[in-house]
All heavy atoms as an XYZ file, in Angstrom:
794
protein
N     -31.735    -32.411     36.171
C     -31.428    -33.211     34.993
C     -31.346    -34.692     35.356
O     -31.897    -35.539     34.663
C     -30.132    -32.730     34.353
C     -29.697    -33.570     33.178
C     -30.231    -33.314     31.910
C     -28.796    -34.602     33.330
C     -29.858    -34.096     30.821
C     -28.414    -35.383     32.245
C     -28.946    -35.126     30.991
O     -28.580    -35.885     29.923
N     -30.655    -34.988     36.438
C     -30.472    -36.385     36.818
C     -31.796    -37.067     37.145
O     -31.947    -38.262     36.927
C     -29.525    -36.490     38.010
C     -28.100    -36.126     37.646
C     -27.192    -36.110     38.867
O     -27.644    -36.215     39.989
N     -25.900    -35.964     38.626
N     -32.751    -36.296     37.668
C     -34.041    -36.888     38.028
C     -34.910    -37.161     36.807
O     -35.683    -38.107     36.793
C     -34.780    -35.964     38.996
N     -34.798    -36.332     35.775
C     -35.696    -36.424     34.629
C     -35.090    -37.105     33.403
O     -35.806    -37.713     32.613
C     -36.176    -35.026     34.232
C     -36.926    -34.252     35.290
C     -37.301    -32.888     34.758
C     -38.146    -34.998     35.762
N     -33.806    -36.982     33.232
C     -33.167    -37.479     32.007
C     -33.459    -38.951     31.723
O     -33.780    -39.287     30.572
C     -31.666    -37.219     32.054
N     -33.374    -39.847     32.696
C     -33.630    -41.252     32.363
C     -35.033    -41.494     31.798
O     -35.186    -42.249     30.837
C     -33.450    -41.976     33.707
C     -32.526    -41.096     34.479
C     -32.900    -39.700     34.080
N     -36.035    -40.837     32.361
C     -37.407    -41.024     31.869
C     -37.554    -40.483     30.452
O     -38.140    -41.129     29.581
C     -38.396    -40.331     32.806
N     -37.011    -39.313     30.211
C     -37.117    -38.688     28.887
C     -36.309    -39.481     27.861
O     -36.787    -39.765     26.757
C     -36.668    -37.215     28.939
C     -36.617    -36.603     27.551
C     -37.584    -36.411     29.855
N     -35.104    -39.858     28.221
C     -34.256    -40.611     27.293
C     -34.867    -41.965     26.948
O     -34.762    -42.415     25.804
C     -32.862    -40.783     27.880
C     -32.081    -39.483     27.902
C     -30.787    -39.585     28.685
O     -30.559    -40.536     29.423
N     -29.939    -38.574     28.533
N     -35.499    -42.606     27.909
C     -36.125    -43.907     27.639
C     -37.216    -43.781     26.585
O     -37.318    -44.606     25.677
C     -36.699    -44.485     28.927
N     -38.018    -42.747     26.705
C     -39.106    -42.533     25.743
C     -38.546    -42.229     24.359
O     -38.941    -42.827     23.364
C     -40.035    -41.393     26.223
C     -40.987    -40.968     25.117
C     -40.799    -41.822     27.462
N     -37.612    -41.303     24.279
C     -37.145    -40.870     22.972
C     -36.133    -41.818     22.340
O     -35.967    -41.819     21.123
C     -36.650    -39.430     23.025
C     -37.802    -38.479     23.132
C     -38.086    -37.832     24.312
C     -38.648    -38.287     22.058
C     -39.178    -36.983     24.415
C     -39.748    -37.446     22.150
C     -40.004    -36.796     23.334
N     -35.496    -42.659     23.113
C     -34.618    -43.674     22.523
C     -35.450    -44.645     21.692
O     -35.058    -45.029     20.585
C     -33.845    -44.408     23.604
N     -36.612    -45.030     22.218
C     -37.506    -45.922     21.460
C     -38.001    -45.242     20.190
O     -38.077    -45.857     19.127
C     -38.695    -46.328     22.332
C     -38.373    -47.247     23.510
C     -39.608    -47.439     24.384
C     -37.849    -48.575     23.017
N     -38.348    -43.970     20.309
C     -38.843    -43.226     19.155
C     -37.778    -43.100     18.083
O     -38.041    -43.284     16.901
C     -39.318    -41.830     19.586
O     -40.446    -41.997     20.416
C     -39.703    -40.972     18.408
N     -36.565    -42.764     18.484
C     -35.488    -42.619     17.504
C     -35.225    -43.937     16.776
O     -35.042    -43.952     15.568
C     -34.226    -42.110     18.190
C     -34.338    -40.662     18.628
C     -33.180    -40.210     19.496
O     -32.229    -40.996     19.709
O     -33.232    -39.073     19.979
N     -35.232    -45.018     17.512
C     -35.029    -46.332     16.901
C     -36.148    -46.634     15.907
O     -35.900    -47.062     14.778
C     -34.969    -47.404     17.993
C     -34.625    -48.769     17.431
O     -33.629    -48.874     16.692
O     -35.364    -49.724     17.735
N     -37.390    -46.379     16.322
C     -38.564    -46.589     15.471
C     -38.456    -45.756     14.198
O     -38.685    -46.242     13.091
C     -39.812    -46.233     16.281
C     -41.117    -46.413     15.591
C     -41.786    -47.577     15.367
C     -41.950    -45.376     15.063
N     -42.982    -47.323     14.735
C     -43.100    -45.991     14.535
C     -41.832    -43.986     14.990
C     -44.127    -45.260     13.938
C     -42.853    -43.264     14.404
C     -43.990    -43.910     13.881
N     -38.077    -44.486     14.350
C     -37.986    -43.595     13.195
C     -36.869    -44.013     12.248
O     -37.044    -43.988     11.026
C     -37.766    -42.155     13.651
C     -38.983    -41.551     14.299
C     -38.696    -40.182     14.891
O     -37.551    -39.822     15.134
N     -39.746    -39.421     15.144
N     -35.724    -44.380     12.789
C     -34.593    -44.737     11.934
C     -34.892    -45.991     11.104
O     -34.544    -46.054      9.933
C     -33.332    -44.945     12.774
C     -32.850    -43.672     13.456
S     -32.574    -42.302     12.322
C     -30.981    -42.724     11.702
N     -35.547    -46.971     11.707
C     -35.893    -48.180     10.964
C     -36.890    -47.856      9.854
O     -36.777    -48.361      8.741
C     -36.469    -49.231     11.910
C     -35.436    -49.849     12.803
C     -36.044    -50.820     13.773
C     -34.984    -51.381     14.697
N     -35.537    -52.174     15.775
N     -37.867    -47.039     10.152
C     -38.889    -46.703      9.166
C     -38.348    -45.753      8.101
O     -38.809    -45.760      6.967
C     -40.091    -46.086      9.876
C     -40.766    -47.115     10.784
C     -41.931    -46.561     11.562
N     -43.017    -46.192     10.677
C     -43.390    -44.931     10.426
N     -42.797    -43.936     11.025
N     -44.383    -44.677      9.613
N     -37.374    -44.935      8.447
C     -36.805    -43.985      7.493
C     -36.256    -44.710      6.274
O     -36.500    -44.303      5.139
C     -35.697    -43.173      8.164
C     -34.931    -42.293      7.191
C     -33.659    -41.733      7.796
O     -33.386    -41.894      8.972
N     -32.878    -41.083      6.966
N     -35.537    -45.781      6.499
C     -34.955    -46.536      5.385
C     -36.035    -47.052      4.438
O     -35.892    -46.980      3.217
C     -34.119    -47.697      5.918
C     -32.909    -47.242      6.698
C     -32.218    -48.380      7.424
O     -32.690    -49.513      7.417
N     -31.107    -48.084      8.064
N     -37.129    -47.534      5.007
C     -38.226    -48.056      4.193
C     -38.863    -46.951      3.366
O     -39.090    -47.108      2.161
C     -39.291    -48.718      5.102
O     -38.656    -49.747      5.852
C     -40.439    -49.280      4.299
N     -39.151    -45.821      4.012
C     -39.796    -44.717      3.308
C     -38.882    -44.101      2.253
O     -39.332    -43.732      1.171
C     -40.267    -43.644      4.297
C     -41.650    -43.903      4.838
C     -41.836    -44.693      5.960
C     -42.764    -43.359      4.226
C     -43.108    -44.940      6.463
C     -44.031    -43.600      4.720
C     -44.199    -44.379      5.831
O     -45.458    -44.624      6.319
N     -37.595    -43.976      2.568
C     -36.666    -43.419      1.583
C     -36.552    -44.326      0.361
O     -36.539    -43.844     -0.771
C     -35.290    -43.196      2.210
C     -35.237    -41.978      3.092
C     -33.857    -41.749      3.687
O     -32.952    -42.591      3.494
O     -33.695    -40.728      4.361
N     -36.495    -45.620      0.590
C     -36.408    -46.566     -0.531
C     -37.661    -46.477     -1.393
O     -37.581    -46.471     -2.630
C     -36.206    -47.985     -0.005
N     -38.814    -46.390     -0.740
C     -40.079    -46.271     -1.479
C     -40.091    -44.978     -2.295
O     -40.456    -44.981     -3.481
C     -41.251    -46.287     -0.495
C     -42.599    -46.121     -1.153
C     -43.714    -46.139     -0.115
C     -45.063    -45.934     -0.774
N     -46.159    -45.973      0.208
N     -39.673    -43.873     -1.675
C     -39.661    -42.581     -2.373
C     -38.710    -42.620     -3.563
O     -39.040    -42.120     -4.650
C     -39.277    -41.464     -1.406
N     -37.550    -43.222     -3.397
C     -36.597    -43.313     -4.511
C     -37.155    -44.137     -5.664
O     -36.989    -43.779     -6.830
C     -35.265    -43.896     -4.028
C     -34.411    -42.949     -3.187
C     -33.203    -43.681     -2.609
C     -33.972    -41.750     -4.013
N     -37.820    -45.255     -5.331
C     -38.432    -46.075     -6.398
C     -39.486    -45.263     -7.151
O     -39.573    -45.331     -8.383
C     -39.070    -47.330     -5.797
C     -38.093    -48.429     -5.461
C     -38.775    -49.765     -5.155
N     -39.815    -49.691     -4.139
C     -39.608    -49.744     -2.815
N     -38.383    -49.864     -2.355
N     -40.617    -49.687     -1.980
N     -40.284    -44.512     -6.415
C     -41.327    -43.699     -7.058
C     -40.720    -42.612     -7.936
O     -41.190    -42.363     -9.056
C     -42.248    -43.087     -5.993
C     -43.154    -44.078     -5.263
C     -43.782    -43.437     -4.033
C     -44.224    -44.612     -6.200
N     -39.666    -41.976     -7.443
C     -39.004    -40.926     -8.235
C     -38.398    -41.520     -9.507
O     -38.514    -40.939    -10.592
C     -37.930    -40.210     -7.388
C     -38.610    -39.344     -6.317
C     -37.003    -39.362     -8.261
C     -37.672    -38.817     -5.247
N     -37.765    -42.682     -9.384
C     -37.145    -43.331    -10.546
C     -38.167    -43.693    -11.620
O     -37.830    -43.778    -12.797
C     -36.381    -44.583    -10.105
C     -35.123    -44.257     -9.336
C     -34.512    -45.460     -8.643
O     -35.099    -46.570     -8.689
O     -33.454    -45.293     -8.016
N     -39.423    -43.897    -11.205
C     -40.465    -44.228    -12.184
C     -41.289    -43.003    -12.566
O     -42.354    -43.137    -13.159
C     -41.389    -45.337    -11.637
O     -42.000    -44.888    -10.428
C     -40.611    -46.619    -11.384
N     -40.789    -41.802    -12.208
C     -41.452    -40.566    -12.605
C     -42.654    -40.192    -11.757
O     -43.429    -39.325    -12.150
N     -42.830    -40.819    -10.631
C     -44.000    -40.544     -9.780
C     -43.586    -39.685     -8.580
O     -43.720    -40.062     -7.423
C     -44.620    -41.861     -9.349
C     -45.136    -42.641    -10.566
C     -45.284    -44.115    -10.391
N     -46.082    -44.526     -9.246
C     -46.083    -45.760     -8.777
N     -45.350    -46.694     -9.351
N     -46.811    -46.074     -7.735
N     -43.078    -38.500     -8.906
C     -42.531    -37.607     -7.895
C     -43.575    -37.168     -6.874
O     -43.290    -37.109     -5.674
C     -41.905    -36.362     -8.561
O     -40.946    -36.809     -9.522
C     -41.225    -35.473     -7.558
N     -44.772    -36.872     -7.329
C     -45.821    -36.426     -6.398
C     -46.132    -37.513     -5.362
O     -46.325    -37.224     -4.175
C     -47.090    -36.041     -7.152
N     -46.154    -38.767     -5.800
C     -46.387    -39.875     -4.864
C     -45.224    -40.017     -3.882
O     -45.429    -40.350     -2.710
C     -46.592    -41.190     -5.617
C     -47.915    -41.256     -6.360
C     -48.045    -42.567     -7.123
O     -47.990    -43.634     -6.481
O     -48.187    -42.501     -8.361
N     -44.003    -39.761     -4.368
C     -42.829    -39.818     -3.495
C     -42.923    -38.747     -2.413
O     -42.666    -39.012     -1.231
C     -41.551    -39.644     -4.303
N     -43.313    -37.557     -2.815
C     -43.475    -36.459     -1.849
C     -44.552    -36.816     -0.835
O     -44.379    -36.619      0.374
C     -43.805    -35.130     -2.576
C     -44.236    -34.051     -1.591
C     -42.607    -34.668     -3.398
N     -45.660    -37.373     -1.304
C     -46.736    -37.781     -0.385
C     -46.255    -38.834      0.609
O     -46.601    -38.785      1.792
C     -47.943    -38.307     -1.163
C     -48.709    -37.200     -1.841
O     -48.627    -36.042     -1.468
N     -49.460    -37.562     -2.872
N     -45.470    -39.783      0.144
C     -44.955    -40.833      1.033
C     -44.056    -40.235      2.109
O     -44.169    -40.576      3.291
C     -44.193    -41.885      0.228
N     -43.183    -39.322      1.704
C     -42.292    -38.682      2.675
C     -43.072    -37.795      3.638
O     -42.766    -37.746      4.837
C     -41.197    -37.891      1.960
C     -40.212    -38.745      1.157
C     -39.272    -37.863      0.355
C     -39.438    -39.687      2.069
N     -44.096    -37.100      3.141
C     -44.934    -36.286      4.025
C     -45.687    -37.165      5.022
O     -45.860    -36.789      6.178
C     -45.904    -35.435      3.206
C     -45.222    -34.294      2.506
C     -46.148    -33.517      1.588
O     -47.110    -34.061      1.045
N     -45.842    -32.252      1.393
N     -46.112    -38.325      4.587
C     -46.781    -39.265      5.491
C     -45.820    -39.694      6.600
O     -46.189    -39.729      7.773
C     -47.269    -40.491      4.726
C     -47.930    -41.528      5.626
C     -48.339    -42.783      4.855
O     -48.291    -42.833      3.644
N     -48.731    -43.797      5.595
N     -44.594    -39.993      6.228
C     -43.571    -40.389      7.208
C     -43.364    -39.278      8.243
O     -43.377    -39.527      9.447
C     -42.270    -40.714      6.480
C     -41.105    -40.965      7.383
C     -41.058    -42.112      8.164
C     -40.053    -40.078      7.460
C     -39.976    -42.365      8.999
C     -38.967    -40.320      8.287
C     -38.923    -41.468      9.055
N     -43.204    -38.062      7.770
C     -42.997    -36.933      8.684
C     -44.229    -36.729      9.566
O     -44.114    -36.523     10.776
C     -42.656    -35.647      7.891
C     -42.680    -34.415      8.794
C     -41.307    -35.783      7.221
N     -45.414    -36.821      8.980
C     -46.643    -36.664      9.750
C     -46.780    -37.708     10.846
O     -47.162    -37.386     11.980
N     -46.456    -38.960     10.520
C     -46.524    -40.026     11.525
C     -45.520    -39.781     12.650
O     -45.828    -39.987     13.820
C     -46.268    -41.384     10.874
C     -47.393    -41.841      9.978
C     -47.045    -43.076      9.168
O     -45.920    -43.626      9.339
O     -47.891    -43.499      8.362
N     -44.323    -39.329     12.276
C     -43.308    -39.037     13.291
C     -43.755    -37.897     14.201
O     -43.599    -37.971     15.419
C     -41.969    -38.694     12.642
C     -41.308    -39.895     12.011
O     -41.574    -41.028     12.381
N     -40.457    -39.655     11.043
N     -44.291    -36.850     13.599
C     -44.755    -35.706     14.394
C     -45.878    -36.113     15.345
O     -45.893    -35.707     16.513
C     -45.221    -34.563     13.489
S     -43.858    -33.757     12.622
N     -46.791    -36.914     14.867
C     -47.900    -37.367     15.715
C     -47.381    -38.213     16.877
O     -47.841    -38.063     18.017
C     -48.905    -38.160     14.884
N     -46.432    -39.065     16.598
C     -45.874    -39.908     17.669
C     -45.152    -39.059     18.705
O     -45.339    -39.236     19.907
C     -44.937    -40.956     17.086
C     -44.385    -41.880     18.154
C     -43.507    -42.954     17.558
N     -42.861    -43.700     18.617
C     -42.885    -45.009     18.721
N     -43.533    -45.732     17.836
N     -42.253    -45.612     19.694
N     -44.322    -38.127     18.254
C     -43.579    -37.273     19.181
C     -44.541    -36.395     19.990
O     -44.357    -36.213     21.192
C     -42.531    -36.426     18.427
C     -41.932    -35.357     19.320
C     -41.432    -37.331     17.873
N     -45.572    -35.888     19.344
C     -46.562    -35.091     20.068
C     -47.192    -35.913     21.192
O     -47.323    -35.444     22.322
C     -47.659    -34.596     19.124
C     -48.746    -33.822     19.834
C     -49.909    -33.454     18.935
O     -50.070    -34.063     17.858
O     -50.673    -32.547     19.325
N     -47.554    -37.150     20.890
C     -48.128    -38.020     21.908
C     -47.158    -38.283     23.053
O     -47.551    -38.313     24.217
N     -45.891    -38.441     22.717
C     -44.895    -38.690     23.756
C     -44.684    -37.462     24.633
O     -44.545    -37.569     25.850
C     -43.595    -39.163     23.123
C     -43.755    -40.564     22.566
C     -42.643    -41.000     21.671
O     -41.830    -40.164     21.243
O     -42.582    -42.206     21.386
N     -44.659    -36.275     24.018
C     -44.536    -35.046     24.817
C     -45.724    -34.901     25.758
O     -45.565    -34.549     26.919
C     -44.426    -33.806     23.917
C     -43.017    -33.481     23.526
C     -42.593    -33.606     22.210
C     -42.092    -33.051     24.468
C     -41.301    -33.315     21.844
C     -40.794    -32.754     24.113
C     -40.392    -32.880     22.799
O     -39.104    -32.597     22.441
N     -46.910    -35.188     25.259
C     -48.094    -35.089     26.113
C     -48.018    -36.079     27.265
O     -48.345    -35.750     28.401
C     -49.363    -35.300     25.291
C     -49.683    -34.116     24.403
C     -50.934    -34.348     23.581
C     -51.242    -33.121     22.740
N     -52.431    -33.293     21.923
N     -47.561    -37.295     26.963
C     -47.415    -38.298     28.001
C     -46.386    -37.850     29.038
O     -46.617    -37.952     30.240
C     -47.012    -39.632     27.376
C     -46.949    -40.783     28.346
S     -45.294    -41.326     28.859
C     -44.319    -41.276     27.420
N     -45.271    -37.322     28.584
C     -44.254    -36.834     29.507
C     -44.774    -35.654     30.328
O     -44.481    -35.552     31.522
C     -42.982    -36.441     28.745
C     -42.151    -37.603     28.211
C     -41.071    -37.099     27.265
C     -41.541    -38.408     29.344
N     -45.541    -34.773     29.684
C     -46.106    -33.626     30.414
C     -47.042    -34.080     31.526
O     -47.185    -33.396     32.535
C     -46.857    -32.680     29.471
C     -45.925    -31.775     28.719
O     -44.823    -31.508     29.157
N     -46.361    -31.315     27.566
N     -47.693    -35.216     31.347
C     -48.582    -35.727     32.395
C     -47.789    -36.420     33.501
O     -48.158    -36.356     34.659
C     -49.604    -36.699     31.796
C     -50.685    -36.014     30.986
C     -51.793    -36.983     30.581
N     -51.333    -38.072     29.729
C     -51.221    -38.018     28.407
N     -51.549    -36.920     27.766
N     -50.811    -39.059     27.712
N     -46.700    -37.098     33.150
C     -45.974    -37.892     34.133
C     -44.838    -37.184     34.844
O     -44.573    -37.457     36.013
N     -44.169    -36.263     34.161
C     -42.998    -35.635     34.761
C     -43.304    -34.716     35.948
O     -42.487    -34.647     36.867
C     -42.198    -34.878     33.705
C     -41.472    -35.752     32.692
C     -40.693    -34.887     31.718
C     -40.557    -36.756     33.351
N     -44.425    -34.004     35.976
C     -44.666    -33.143     37.144
C     -44.624    -33.899     38.470
O     -44.110    -33.390     39.458
C     -46.051    -32.558     36.865
C     -46.124    -32.507     35.378
C     -45.415    -33.763     34.932
N     -45.116    -35.123     38.484
C     -45.065    -35.906     39.725
C     -43.618    -36.238     40.089
O     -43.228    -36.177     41.249
C     -45.899    -37.185     39.587
C     -46.132    -37.892     40.879
C     -46.789    -37.014     41.952
O     -47.713    -36.237     41.633
O     -46.369    -37.108     43.119
N     -42.814    -36.552     39.080
C     -41.394    -36.810     39.324
C     -40.719    -35.565     39.868
O     -39.907    -35.636     40.783
C     -40.696    -37.255     38.016
O     -41.356    -38.397     37.499
C     -39.233    -37.563     38.237
N     -41.072    -34.418     39.307
C     -40.497    -33.160     39.788
C     -40.814    -32.941     41.263
O     -39.958    -32.520     42.036
C     -41.025    -31.979     38.965
C     -40.562    -31.920     37.523
C     -41.319    -30.853     36.759
C     -39.071    -31.676     37.452
N     -42.054    -33.227     41.650
C     -42.443    -33.051     43.049
C     -41.626    -33.956     43.961
O     -41.191    -33.539     45.031
C     -43.932    -33.351     43.238
C     -44.846    -32.297     42.668
C     -46.298    -32.711     42.879
C     -47.217    -31.847     42.057
N     -48.599    -32.338     42.076
N     -41.403    -35.191     43.541
C     -40.679    -36.126     44.403
C     -39.224    -35.737     44.585
O     -38.627    -36.076     45.592
C     -40.737    -37.578     43.879
O     -40.530    -37.596     42.488
C     -41.979    -38.272     44.238
N     -38.651    -35.029     43.615
C     -37.254    -34.608     43.760
C     -37.137    -33.159     44.209
O     -36.045    -32.636     44.334
C     -36.439    -34.840     42.466
C     -36.346    -36.308     42.155
C     -36.983    -34.058     41.307
N     -38.283    -32.509     44.463
C     -38.262    -31.167     45.025
C     -38.102    -30.038     44.027
O     -37.737    -28.929     44.398
N     -38.375    -30.297     42.754
C     -38.294    -29.232     41.750
C     -39.685    -28.650     41.578
O     -40.641    -29.363     41.320
C     -37.764    -29.780     40.403
C     -36.360    -30.329     40.585
C     -37.795    -28.692     39.333
C     -35.818    -31.061     39.377
N     -39.785    -27.330     41.708
C     -41.101    -26.702     41.661
C     -41.348    -25.935     40.366
O     -42.454    -25.538     40.087
C     -41.274    -25.762     42.844
C     -41.240    -26.495     44.154
C     -41.472    -25.559     45.301
C     -41.195    -26.256     46.531
N     -41.640    -26.465     47.628
N     -40.321    -25.664     39.609
C     -40.475    -24.813     38.432
C     -39.835    -25.498     37.244
O     -38.648    -25.800     37.252
C     -39.817    -23.460     38.690
C     -40.141    -22.410     37.660
C     -41.372    -21.775     37.659
C     -39.216    -22.054     36.705
C     -41.669    -20.801     36.722
C     -39.505    -21.082     35.764
C     -40.730    -20.460     35.784
O     -41.023    -19.488     34.859
N     -40.603    -25.765     36.242
C     -40.128    -26.445     35.047
C     -40.028    -25.434     33.907
O     -40.749    -24.447     33.878
C     -41.123    -27.555     34.678
C     -40.776    -28.512     33.558
C     -39.479    -29.258     33.848
C     -41.890    -29.528     33.377
N     -39.139    -25.665     32.966
C     -38.986    -24.758     31.835
C     -40.304    -24.570     31.107
O     -40.595    -23.492     30.608
C     -37.915    -25.300     30.876
C     -37.615    -24.369     29.737
C     -37.032    -23.130     29.963
C     -37.930    -24.712     28.442
C     -36.762    -22.272     28.915
C     -37.665    -23.860     27.389
C     -37.074    -22.634     27.634
N     -41.131    -25.609     31.103
C     -42.435    -25.498     30.460
C     -43.293    -24.434     31.139
O     -44.037    -23.717     30.486
C     -43.152    -26.845     30.471
C     -44.448    -26.923     29.690
C     -44.246    -26.535     28.232
C     -45.037    -28.306     29.767
N     -43.163    -24.305     32.452
C     -43.887    -23.251     33.166
C     -43.446    -21.882     32.659
O     -44.256    -20.991     32.445
C     -43.639    -23.346     34.677
C     -44.166    -24.640     35.259
O     -45.201    -25.139     34.762
O     -43.537    -25.161     36.194
N     -42.140    -21.722     32.473
C     -41.609    -20.474     31.933
C     -42.188    -20.210     30.541
O     -42.625    -19.099     30.238
C     -40.080    -20.522     31.871
C     -39.484    -19.437     31.022
C     -39.362    -18.142     31.511
C     -39.071    -19.693     29.718
C     -38.830    -17.133     30.722
C     -38.549    -18.698     28.925
C     -38.425    -17.416     29.433
O     -37.913    -16.426     28.647
N     -42.194    -21.241     29.690
C     -42.735    -21.080     28.337
C     -44.208    -20.687     28.367
O     -44.638    -19.820     27.599
C     -42.564    -22.372     27.531
C     -41.164    -22.694     27.061
C     -41.142    -24.042     26.360
C     -40.613    -21.623     26.159
N     -44.974    -21.320     29.245
C     -46.397    -20.976     29.345
C     -46.574    -19.510     29.733
O     -47.397    -18.809     29.160
C     -47.093    -21.882     30.356
C     -47.367    -23.256     29.827
C     -48.207    -24.062     30.811
N     -48.518    -25.353     30.253
C     -48.212    -26.507     30.810
N     -47.604    -26.543     31.977
N     -48.521    -27.637     30.227
N     -45.818    -19.060     30.725
C     -45.921    -17.666     31.161
C     -45.497    -16.708     30.042
O     -46.178    -15.716     29.776
C     -45.061    -17.440     32.402
C     -45.622    -18.095     33.641
C     -44.689    -17.930     34.832
O     -43.815    -17.039     34.815
O     -44.839    -18.712     35.786
N     -44.370    -16.998     29.404
C     -43.853    -16.113     28.370
C     -44.813    -16.023     27.185
O     -45.101    -14.945     26.692
C     -42.484    -16.606     27.897
C     -41.836    -15.683     26.910
C     -41.030    -14.634     27.180
C     -41.963    -15.736     25.475
N     -40.652    -14.024     26.016
C     -41.202    -14.675     24.958
C     -42.640    -16.571     24.596
C     -41.091    -14.432     23.596
C     -42.539    -16.323     23.240
C     -41.768    -15.271     22.746
N     -45.302    -17.178     26.731
C     -46.193    -17.167     25.574
C     -47.518    -16.493     25.899
O     -48.091    -15.822     25.041
C     -46.450    -18.591     25.045
O     -46.973    -19.401     26.088
C     -45.187    -19.208     24.502
N     -47.987    -16.629     27.124
C     -49.225    -15.949     27.516
C     -49.023    -14.431     27.484
O     -49.879    -13.688     26.997
C     -49.662    -16.400     28.907
N     -47.890    -13.964     27.980
C     -47.597    -12.529     27.977
C     -47.463    -11.986     26.561
O     -47.892    -10.882     26.263
C     -46.304    -12.238     28.746
C     -46.438    -12.365     30.237
C     -45.089    -12.096     30.897
C     -45.117    -12.481     32.352
N     -43.784    -12.394     32.968
N     -46.838    -12.770     25.682
C     -46.565    -12.305     24.315
C     -47.709    -12.618     23.342
O     -47.675    -12.182     22.202
C     -45.275    -12.958     23.783
C     -44.069    -12.665     24.612
C     -43.682    -11.205     24.537
C     -42.420    -10.951     25.329
N     -41.997     -9.577     25.318
N     -48.687    -13.394     23.787
C     -49.794    -13.740     22.906
C     -49.432    -14.753     21.840
O     -50.027    -14.806     20.771
N     -48.424    -15.565     22.119
C     -47.955    -16.577     21.178
C     -48.575    -17.917     21.588
O     -48.453    -18.316     22.739
C     -46.419    -16.692     21.200
C     -45.928    -17.796     20.285
C     -45.786    -15.365     20.849
N     -49.250    -18.621     20.680
C     -49.838    -19.906     21.065
C     -48.758    -20.941     21.352
O     -47.763    -21.013     20.666
C     -50.674    -20.304     19.843
C     -50.094    -19.530     18.711
C     -49.505    -18.281     19.290
N     -48.975    -21.710     22.407
C     -48.063    -22.782     22.770
C     -48.804    -24.102     22.570
O     -49.780    -24.370     23.259
C     -47.622    -22.635     24.235
C     -46.630    -23.652     24.753
C     -45.298    -23.546     24.020
C     -46.401    -23.481     26.249
N     -48.346    -24.927     21.617
C     -49.083    -26.154     21.280
C     -48.825    -27.304     22.272
O     -48.497    -28.395     21.882
C     -48.579    -26.482     19.897
C     -47.173    -25.983     19.909
C     -47.196    -24.742     20.769
N     -48.955    -27.025     23.562
C     -48.744    -28.044     24.574
C     -49.873    -27.915     25.577
O     -50.343    -26.830     25.867
C     -47.420    -27.840     25.328
C     -46.933    -29.143     25.923
C     -46.336    -27.247     24.486
N     -50.292    -29.069     26.108
C     -51.348    -29.033     27.117
C     -50.812    -28.511     28.431
O     -49.709    -28.674     28.798
C     -51.925    -30.428     27.332
C     -52.683    -30.913     26.139
C     -53.187    -32.334     26.329
O     -52.891    -32.966     27.353
O     -53.882    -32.789     25.443
């Protein structure tokens, strides 16, 4: 944990800050649309916000998946929880949406 937490926290602290600032903007826009009877547009705006957040987080996970294995090697960790997930999902036939 001590070897990986700073790298992971640094990435997701920026993301959380980015999301929280944008959340206020999107919520205000959605409320204005709802107040004017444009509920479908409000839903679309909120779905866009969620989609952008998901895409950003997916990119960050992929980036971490590329960079963290080297960190693990330097601190002597050979088995990551992701390895367990890959093995388990392969055995159970469950798709794992990670590279």
